[in-house]
N, C-alpha and C positions, 0 to 999 in steps of 0.2 A: 894648198890643201883646204878642204872644206872645213868650215867651223862647226858643221853639224855632225852629230853621231850617226854615221851611215850604217851602223850595225843593226839598226831597227828599221822597220818599214817606214815609220814616220820620218826618221832622219833621211832615208833614201829619197822620199818624196820631196822633202824640203830642199835637199841638196840639188836634186835634179831641177826643181822649179826655179831655184836661184842661180843655177849654173855654177855652183861652187863659190859664188861671191856674195858679199853682203848686199842686201836689197837697198835700193836708192833711198827709201824712206828711213832705213836705219842709219845710213850715212848722213842724211840731212839732219835727223834728230841728234845724232852724236855731235855733229859740227855746231848745231845751235846751242846745245848745252855747254860746249866748250867756250863759245863766244859769250854766252850769258855769264859764265863764271869769270872769264877774263874781264868782262865789262864791269862787274861788281868790284873786282880787285882794282881796276883802274880808277873807278869812282872813289873808292876808299883812299887810294894813294893820292888822288887829286885833292880830296878834302884835307888829308894830312899835310900835303905840301902847302896848300893855301893857308891853313891855320898856322903852320910853322913859319911861313914867310911873313905873315902879318903879325905874329907874336914876337918875332925876332927883335924888333926895336925895343919892345918892353923888356925882353930878356937881357939885352945888352945895356939898357939904360941904368944910370946910377939911382940909388935910392932917393936922392933929393929931387929927381925929376918925376918920380911916380906919385900917384895919389896918396896924400897923407904923409909924404916924405918917408915912407918905409919901403923895405925891399919887396920884390915881387913874391917871394916865399911868404913873408908875413901878411901880404895882402890876400893871397890865394888860400893859405892854410885854413883860416877860419871858415871860409866858404866851402872848402873841401870837407872839412869836419862836419858842417851842417848837412851837406849833401849825403855823406855816408851815413850819418846818424838817422836822418829821416828815411832813407831808403832801407836801411837795416831794420828799423822798427816796423816799417810797412810790411816787409817780408815776414818778419816774426809774427805779425798779426794775421796776415793774409793766408799764408801757407796752411796752417792748421784748419782755418775756416774753409779754404778752397778744397782741401782734401776731404773734409767731412761732407761738403756739398757734392763733390764728385762721387763719393761712395754712396751717398743717399740716392742720387739720381740714377747711378748705374746698377746698384745692387739691392736697394731697399725699397724705393718708392714704386708704387704701381705704374705700369707702363703708360696708362692714360694721364697720369700726373707727371711722370718723369720727363716726357718730351716737351710739354709746355713750360715746365720749370726750367729745363735746359735752355730753351729759347729766351726766357726772361733773364736768366743769368748772363747769356751771351750778349743780350742787348745792353747790359751795363757798360760794355766796352765801346759802344757807339755813342755814349753821351759825351759831349764836348767837355774838356777839362775845365773850362771857365764856368760851366754849370756846376761842376763839383765844387769849385772854389766858392761860388756864391752860396751854395747850399751849406758848405762848411762854415762860412762866416756868419750866415744868418740863422741857421738852425742848429747844426751840430756844436758849434763853438759855445753859444749860450747854454746849450743842454749839458755841456761838460763842466760848467762852472761849479755846481754843487759837488760833483765828484772830485774835481781837483782841489776844492776847498777842504773836503774831508781828508784827502790824501795829505795835504799840507799840514793839517791839524794833528793827524794821528800817525803818519809814517814819514814825517819829514826827515828822519834819520837816514832814510834811503836817499842817495844823491839825486836820483831821478825825480823825486818829489819834494825837494828841499823848500820850495816856495820862495817868497810869498805867492800865493795863487793869483793868476790873472783874473780880473773881474769881467773880461770881455770874451775869454775863451780863445783868443788868437795866440795859440801856443803851439809848440812842437808836438805836443800830445794830440791836438786836433789835426795837425798836418799829417801825422803818422796814420791816424785812422782814415782820413780821406784818401791818402795814397793807397792804403790797404784795400779800400773799397774799389779803387780804380784798377788795381792789378789783380783783384780776386777773379774776375771773369777769365783773364788770360791763363792763370794757373789752373783754374777749375776746368777750362775747356781742354787743355792738354792732358790733364790727369784723367778726366772723364773718358776721353777717347781711348786711352790705353787701358784703363780699368775695365772697360766694356769688352776688350779683346782678350782678357785673361782666358786661357784655354779651359773649356768646360770640363775636360777630363781631370784637370787638377782640382777643380772645385768639387766635382762629383766624387772624386777619390777621397777628398777630405771629409765630405759628408758621410761617405760609406764607412769611414773610420770613427764616426760618432762626433765629429766636430760641430760645434755650434756655428751660427751665422757669423758671429764676431771672429771666432777662431778660423773659419774659412777665409774671411777677409784678411786677417792678420798673417796667416800662413801661406796664402796663395796670391791674393789680389795685390796687397801692398808690396811684397817682394817683386812681383812681376812688373809693377808700375813704378818701381823706384827710380829708374832713369827718367821717366816722364815727369815725376815730381821734381827732380833736380833741374831738368831742362825748363819746365814751366816756371820754377822759382827764379831761375836766372833770367828768363824773359821778363818776368814781373820786376825783378831787380833793375834790369835795364830801363824799363818804363819809369820806375820810380826815380832812378838817378837823373833822368833827363826831364822830368816833369817841371813845367814852368809856371803856367798861369794859376793853377790851383794854389801852389805854394806862395806865389807873389801876392795873391789876393788875401790869403788867410794870415800869413806870417808877417809880423813886424820885426824883421831881422835887424840886429844891431851889430853884426860883425864880431861877435865874441865867441869864445869856446866855452861851452857849458853843457853839462849833462842834465841840467835841470829842465824837465819837460813841461812844467806847468807855470813857470813864471812869465813876467812880461818881457824879460830880456832873453832873446833866443838867437842862436846862430842862423844866418841865412844860408841859402844854397847857391851854387854856381849859376844854375840856369835862371833862377828867379832874380839874382843880382844882375845878370846880363840884361834880362828883359826890362828891369826897372831903370838901369843906368844908361843903357845904350842910346836911347833917343836924345839925351842931353849931353852926351860925351863927344869929344872931338880930339884930334891930334893923338898924342901918346895915350890918353885915357882909353881910346878905342882899342889900341894895341894891347893894353893891359887886360881889357875885357876879353879880347880874342885869345890872349895867353891863358886866361882862366878857362875859356872854352876848349883850348887844346888839352888842358889837364883833364877836363871832363871826358873828352873824346878818348884819351889814353886810358882812363879808368874804365870806361865802358868797354873798350876793346879788350882790356885785360880780363875783365869779368866774363865776357863771352868766351874768350879763349880758355879760361879756366873751367868754365862750365862744359865746354866741348871735351876737354881732357878728362874731367870727372865722369862724364857720360860714357866716353869711350872705355875708360877703365872699368866702370860698372858693368858695361855690356860684356867685356872680356871675362870678368869674374863670373 
């Protein structure tokens, strides 16, 4: 049977032109998409198998054979804590700023200003991470010292600002702001594209009812772009979880678990620890680093799968 609706003239024309069969171009495109999807799955499976195989000696080794004479869990957990803390803080800082930037470009700024500003924001994603790291340690870190000192003097009762404040600015506080700047263009680009596609009839209807500009944005634009904000935030979170060089340059990680963001003792991250330790490692130490990489791979996979589930549920609702 023909896949076209032959009850209309257009359907009859298409059906007769194709001979009741799918066009060759459609078949080729369909097969290519299936191959591409399967290739990605195979690559992910290959990465997982490689990481699992290389990490297995570290997983099965006794604590006395591992670095520091401690179990693999005790080795990885502080690094995982630092990774999650830095990424979560970056997302908390970046998402509100990225949302505001996206709304300004798509609904507030004049068109002659919005387009160049959008290009400049997008260019932030093209800057190498090592440049962000150098900027963070040379400019942003020292600039935060007066702020962190004030926080340590006046609000040290909050665990995040317990102090004593670092005099160099090489803190988790600085890392979080640098990571936020790095993921801001990702979140902003996704949100901006969806915000600009908000149906005009919804916005015009809200204005006809007497809504102000902010009310139009709050009642129509933000609900329409909610799934985009979630997906953009998860993409940014994935970038922050895996960031290596910027964190390695700025942070003086000490392998501890601490919520103090402004002191000289900070937890490190998995990616930064691998980058710093891998060149000098050999034997079982390499397997331990790969095991920590396997944990990061699993966390990133879980985050992305969770994001897809949230987006699908949001779209259904």
